[in-house]
C-alpha positions as CSV (number, residue, x, y, z in Angstrom):
1,M,-25.8,-2.8,14.6
2,E,-23.7,-3.3,11.5
3,S,-23.4,0.2,9.6
4,N,-24.4,0.3,5.8
5,A,-20.6,1.1,5.0
6,L,-19.6,-2.3,6.5
7,K,-22.1,-4.2,4.9
8,I,-21.3,-2.6,1.5
9,S,-17.8,-3.4,2.2
10,K,-18.5,-7.1,3.1
11,I,-20.3,-7.5,-0.2
12,I,-17.6,-5.8,-2.4
13,F,-14.9,-7.6,-0.5
14,I,-16.6,-11.1,-1.3
15,V,-17.1,-10.2,-4.9
16,F,-13.7,-8.7,-5.4
17,C,-12.0,-11.9,-4.0
18,F,-14.1,-14.2,-6.1
19,L,-13.5,-12.3,-9.4
20,C,-9.5,-11.7,-8.6
21,G,-8.7,-14.7,-7.0
22,S,-5.6,-13.0,-5.5
23,K,-5.1,-9.4,-3.8
24,N,-1.8,-9.1,-4.8
25,L,-1.7,-6.9,-8.2
26,A,2.1,-7.0,-8.4
27,Q,4.3,-6.3,-11.4
28,D,7.1,-8.3,-10.0
29,V,7.8,-10.7,-6.9
30,N,8.1,-7.7,-4.8
31,G,4.8,-5.9,-5.5
32,L,6.5,-3.2,-7.7
33,A,6.2,-1.9,-11.3
34,S,8.8,0.0,-13.5
35,M,9.0,3.4,-15.4
36,A,7.7,1.4,-18.5
37,D,4.3,0.8,-16.6
38,L,3.9,4.7,-16.4
39,D,4.3,5.0,-20.1
40,S,0.8,5.9,-21.9
41,T,1.7,3.9,-24.8
42,E,2.1,1.0,-22.6
43,N,-0.6,1.8,-19.9
44,L,-3.2,3.5,-22.2
45,L,-5.1,6.8,-21.4
46,R,-8.7,6.0,-20.2
47,P,-11.2,8.7,-20.5
48,Y,-13.0,10.0,-17.3
49,E,-15.5,12.5,-16.1
50,G,-14.5,15.4,-13.9
51,K,-10.9,16.7,-13.2
52,L,-7.6,15.2,-13.0
53,E,-5.6,16.0,-9.9
54,R,-2.0,15.4,-9.3
55,I,-1.1,14.7,-5.8
56,L,2.3,15.5,-4.5
57,K,3.2,15.1,-0.7
58,T,6.2,14.5,1.4
59,Q,6.5,12.2,4.4
60,L,9.5,12.0,6.8
61,L,11.0,8.9,7.6
62,G,13.8,7.3,9.5
63,D,17.1,6.0,8.4
64,I,16.2,3.7,5.7
65,N,19.6,3.1,4.0
66,G,22.0,3.0,7.2
67,D,23.7,6.3,6.4
68,Q,22.9,7.4,10.0
69,I,20.7,10.3,8.5
70,K,16.9,10.5,8.5
71,D,15.2,10.1,4.9
72,S,12.1,11.3,3.5
73,A,9.5,10.0,0.7
74,L,8.1,12.1,-2.1
75,I,4.9,10.6,-3.1
76,Q,3.4,11.3,-6.7
77,Y,0.1,10.2,-8.1
78,K,-3.1,11.3,-10.0
79,R,-6.3,10.7,-9.4
80,V,-10.0,11.9,-10.6
81,V,-12.5,14.0,-8.9
82,A,-16.0,13.8,-10.3
83,P,-18.1,16.6,-11.3
84,D,-20.1,16.4,-8.0
85,S,-16.6,16.9,-6.2
86,T,-16.2,13.3,-5.1
87,Y,-13.1,11.2,-5.2
88,V,-13.6,8.3,-7.6
89,K,-11.0,5.4,-8.0
90,E,-9.5,6.4,-11.5
91,C,-6.5,8.3,-12.8
92,G,-6.7,8.8,-16.3
93,Q,-4.9,5.7,-17.5
94,N,-6.1,1.8,-17.4
95,V,-3.8,1.0,-14.3
96,C,-3.3,3.6,-11.5
97,Y,0.3,3.9,-10.3
98,I,2.1,5.8,-7.5
99,R,5.8,7.0,-7.6
100,I,7.8,7.1,-4.3
101,Q,11.0,8.9,-4.7
102,F,13.6,9.1,-1.8
103,G,16.8,10.7,-2.6
104,S,20.3,9.9,-1.5
105,N,20.6,7.3,-4.4
106,I,17.8,5.2,-2.7
107,P,16.0,3.4,-5.5
108,E,12.3,4.6,-6.2
109,M,9.4,2.7,-6.1
110,I,6.6,2.4,-8.7
111,I,3.6,0.5,-7.2
112,E,-0.3,0.3,-8.1
113,G,-2.8,2.0,-6.1
114,Y,-5.1,4.9,-5.7
115,S,-3.6,6.7,-2.9
116,L,-0.7,5.8,-0.7
117,S,1.0,6.5,2.7
118,V,4.5,5.5,3.9
119,K,6.0,5.3,7.2
120,S,9.3,4.0,8.5
121,T,9.4,1.3,11.3
122,F,12.0,-0.4,13.5
123,D,15.0,-2.4,12.1
124,I,13.4,-5.8,12.0
125,N,16.2,-7.8,9.9
126,H,18.9,-6.4,12.2
127,D,20.8,-4.8,9.0
128,G,21.1,-1.3,10.7
129,K,18.4,0.3,8.6
130,D,14.8,1.0,9.4
131,E,11.9,-0.8,7.3
132,I,9.2,1.0,5.7
133,L,5.5,0.3,5.9
134,I,3.4,1.0,2.8
135,F,-0.4,1.6,3.0
136,R,-2.2,1.8,-0.4
137,E,-5.7,1.8,-1.5
138,L,-6.8,-0.4,-4.1
139,Q,-10.1,-1.4,-5.6
140,Q,-11.9,-2.9,-2.8
141,Y,-14.3,-0.8,-1.1
142,N,-13.1,0.2,2.3
143,W,-10.1,-2.2,2.3
144,G,-6.4,-1.8,1.4
145,D,-2.9,-3.2,1.4
146,L,-0.3,-2.8,4.2
147,S,3.3,-4.0,2.9
148,L,6.5,-4.2,4.7
149,Y,9.6,-3.3,2.6
150,S,13.2,-3.5,3.4
151,L,16.1,-1.7,1.3
152,Y,18.7,-5.0,0.8
153,K,21.7,-4.4,-1.7
154,N,20.3,-1.3,-2.6
155,E,17.0,-3.1,-4.1
156,W,13.4,-3.0,-2.4
157,K,12.6,-6.4,-0.9
158,L,9.1,-7.3,0.1
159,L,8.9,-8.9,3.5
160,G,5.2,-9.1,4.0
161,S,1.7,-8.0,2.9
162,V,-1.9,-8.2,4.4
163,N,-5.2,-6.8,4.1
164,V,-6.3,-4.2,6.4
165,F,-9.6,-2.4,6.7
166,L,-9.9,1.5,6.2
167,G,-10.9,2.4,9.9
168,D,-9.9,4.9,12.4
169,D,-6.5,3.7,12.6
170,E,-5.1,5.9,9.8
171,D,-1.5,5.6,10.7
172,Y,-1.6,1.8,11.2
173,E,0.2,1.9,14.5
174,N,1.1,-1.2,16.2
175,R,0.7,-3.4,13.2
176,I,4.3,-4.9,13.6
177,V,4.6,-7.1,16.6
178,K,7.3,-9.3,18.3
179,S,6.4,-12.5,19.8
180,G,8.6,-15.5,20.6
181,G,11.6,-13.9,19.0
182,K,9.7,-13.6,15.8
183,F,8.3,-10.6,14.0
184,Y,4.6,-10.4,12.9
185,I,2.5,-8.0,10.7
186,V,-1.1,-7.6,11.8
187,E,-3.7,-8.3,9.3
188,D,-7.6,-7.7,9.4
189,A,-9.8,-10.4,8.3
190,W,-13.3,-11.4,8.2
191,N,-14.7,-14.4,10.3
192,K,-16.2,-17.3,8.5
193,D,-19.4,-15.7,8.0
194,F,-18.3,-12.4,7.2
195,S,-20.2,-10.8,10.1
196,V,-17.0,-9.5,12.1
197,I,-13.5,-8.3,11.3
198,S,-11.0,-9.5,13.4
199,R,-7.1,-9.1,13.5
200,K,-4.6,-12.0,13.1
201,K,-0.5,-12.0,13.1
202,V,1.2,-13.0,9.7
203,L,4.9,-14.2,10.1
204,I,7.3,-11.8,8.5
205,K,9.9,-13.3,6.4
206,T,13.3,-11.7,7.4
207,K,15.6,-13.6,5.0
């Protein structure tokens, strides 16, 4: 039997797609924002009920810049906890952004979202550097965005981005697959009548 959470997810997903027309909330062609987008004079403060939490966490990565040394990501963002102690999709500003800092002169990333995790994956474009997978929670109930990035000429390049369902696969394992000499990122998608979520492969652009 279909769970209530899945039913609600289905309805909100349909409404969100209808209203937005696009799942990409990107600030540029690579889905990234700039420091100016963090400025409260541009990204105005927004009233909220509850308390504002500042999240700070570090995640270990592989070698993402080709210097033969493993890297790490420092992730920073704000979120609102309602008076009943539940987490709500607010951050105290009109648009919620997340900062990812790496060190070793690797450019930081600023990206829209309510929560985020990052992990390294193997070298897909054969440039001697690991790529990174970023999962971020967006507005859709129980859905998020999984994006693959590569560091090219010291700039972040988006190689692929897909919808994923927030399920038990918290680490999003086996989302990059190789078939026939090409690489694919695996997406979650509803069937035609929105009754079943299945997976499909989306070709990754390596150039």
